[in-house]
N, C-alpha and C positions, 0 to 999 in steps of 0.2 A: 582282260586289261590289253589294250593294245602294244606292242611293243614300242618303247621311245624309241625315237631318230638320233641317227648317229653323228656325233662330229668325229674326225679326223682331221688330230693334228702330228704332221710329218717331222720331225727337227721337236720330242716332247722333253722338254727338263726344266732345270729348276731355271727363277722367275718369269719372262710371260711365260713360256710351256706349262708353267701352272697353274696361269691365271687366267691363261686359256679354259682351260680344262673344266675348272673352280666355276668360270662363267656360265660357261655352254650347258656348263653339269643344272646348276641352277637353274639352266632355260628352260630344261624337260630334256636337256639331254644322256645319251648315255656316251662314252667317249672312249675312244681309240688311238692313241696314245703308238705313234713308230720315230724307235731310234733305237740304236745298235748298245749301246750300253742300257742294262736292267738297274742303275744305279741309284735311282730316283720310282722307280716302284710303287716303292708300299709309303712315299710322302705324294706321289701323284693321288693313287688311290685313296688313301685316306679324304686330302681335297675336293676326290669327287665323291665320294660318299658321305661323307657331312653337305654336300652340298645337292645330294637328294640323284644320283646316279651312279650308274655301273661304271665300271672301268678296266680296258681290258690294253695289258702292254702288249706289241707286237716287235717283236725283235729280228730285227728289217735292215738292210744298210741301203739305205735309197736310194742309191746308185746304181742299182740293180733293177731295171723296170720288173721283169717276170718277178722278181721278187718282192716289192712292193704289191702286183696285180695280186697273187699266190695268194699273201695273208691276210688281203683285202676280201678277199673273195667274199664270203662267209658273210660278210658284211652288205654284200654289194646294194643290197634289196633294201638297206635299211638308211644309209649313208646320205645323207640331206645337207651335208655339210662338210665341207674339208679345205684345211689352213698349211699352207706349205708354209711349215718356220727355219727350215732347216738351211744354213749356211756356212762356208767356212771362213772366219775373216784371217788372214795376212799381211800384215799389214812391215812391209822392207824394204829396203831400196828395191831396184827394179835388175839389176847387177847381178843381187845376190838371191832373186828368184830364179828358183831350179824351171826347164820346163814340165817337170811333174809336181813344182807342187801349185806350177800356173793352173794344169789342166784338172789337180784335185778340187783346186777354187771351183773350179766353174763348175765339176761335175759333182757338187755337193750344191752349188750354189744354185743352180741350172737346169742341169742335165734331169737332178732326182727331180725339181718341177714337174719337169718335163714327163718324168713315170708317175709319176702323181696325179697329171691330170690322165695321163692314157686308163690309171685304174678306175678316178674317176666319172669320169666327163661320159663315157656310155650309158650307164643306169641314170646318170642328172636329165640327157636327154630326154634318152627314152621316156621317162617320167614329166617331162617340162617342167624340171624345178632342180633346185638346188643350187649353190655357193658353193663359188671356188674361189677361199683368199688366198693372196701369196703378199708376203713378210719381203716390203723393199725396203732401201738404208737409200740416205745423201747421196751414198755411191753411186748408184743406180742414177744420177743425171749428174753428179760434177767427181769429176775424177782426182781426185787428191796426189800428191807426190807419194811414192812408199805404198800406193795404194791399186797398184795395175793389175794384181790376180783381180781382187773384192771388187775392184770397179768395172773392170769387163765385164766380172762374172754379171754384177749388178744391174748392168746394161743389157744384157742379155737374159737376163730374166725379165727386165721389163718390155723389152721386142715382146717375152713368146705373152705375153699378160696382156697385151695388145690384144695381140693376132685372137688367143684364145675368143676375148671378150667380145670382138668383133664376129667371129664363127659362130659362137654356142649362146649368146642376147638373143637371136632370132628362135632359137628352140626354148628361151625359156630356164635359160643360164645364168648366174651370176656373175660371173666372172671379173674381179678385179686385187688390185693394189694397193698395197699400203706401205706409206713412204715413212721413212719410223725416222726423223731427222733429229736424232738426240742419241742421249744414252739411256737406257732402262735401268732403273735400281735394280740390283741383283745384286747376290756374293760372286759371280763371275763378271760380273763388271772391274768390280769393286781391284779381284783379284788381277786383272788385267790394266785397267787406268788408274791404281788408288785411291784414295778418299774422294768423294763427291765432293768440288771447293764450289759448285755451284748446283741450281737444282736437279735432279734427275725424272725422268717420266717414270710413273707410281703405273707395274706392270699388270694391277686390276683397273686403273684407269684405258689404262691401251685395249687390254681385253675385250672390254666396253663398247670399245667402237668396234672390233669387231664385230660384234654382234649385233650390233646395232647394222650394219654393215649386210650382214647376213638377211634381217627381218627386214632389209628394205622393200618397197611397191614399185613393183617390174617397168609402172610411169618415171619411178625418180630414181635410177638408179646411178649411184655413183660406181663411175672408174677408178678413178686415185682418188686416194686420201691423201692428204698429208698430216702426221701427226708433229709433233715438239712440242715443250716445253715453255712455257708462255717464257721464265728468261732465256733462250736461245735466239741466238743470230740467224737471217735468213735474207 
């Protein structure tokens, strides 16, 4: 039996991370999750197994390119999809944002995305196929008060994705940016923002959009996809 293709999810965790893992597993993928913590390993492993796939948790700091490359190397020939879902959300007045905190937000949100791209793009380009997807946010298009660190990092991520898309599309690799304009239903969302007062985004529905992107025909690739709940204002 041929080996199943691998979907890599960097920044895996509860909410969208679990949904991405389960959705790609159900579509015929094994899943590798990159995370510094193993807190969710068992739950994600069960979700992937129930969907018919195998799950491998890779302990890794996404801001260290050598570590990202090392943990993914054994799977390189099978990586068909990679999703960069890691970010560091910092909401505070600019005057209170330290240079160290500002840099760390950029490192997790943008520099880590570069590290994942460097690890997976050579193999995808050599095979002439693959999808590299990045989770963006409204802050990547519009900076708001108290979002100086996060917005600047998401702006940088969006620029990185545009450049990669233009460079690697001719090599057969689909690079796309998913701008998530709204809150995704998850325990950490409620913990940070409180109980929902308007409809939040269903993580399974969001994950399905990522899967759909990864299966698009090369003659009609989407580069940037905006997702928001039907109650969202834009």
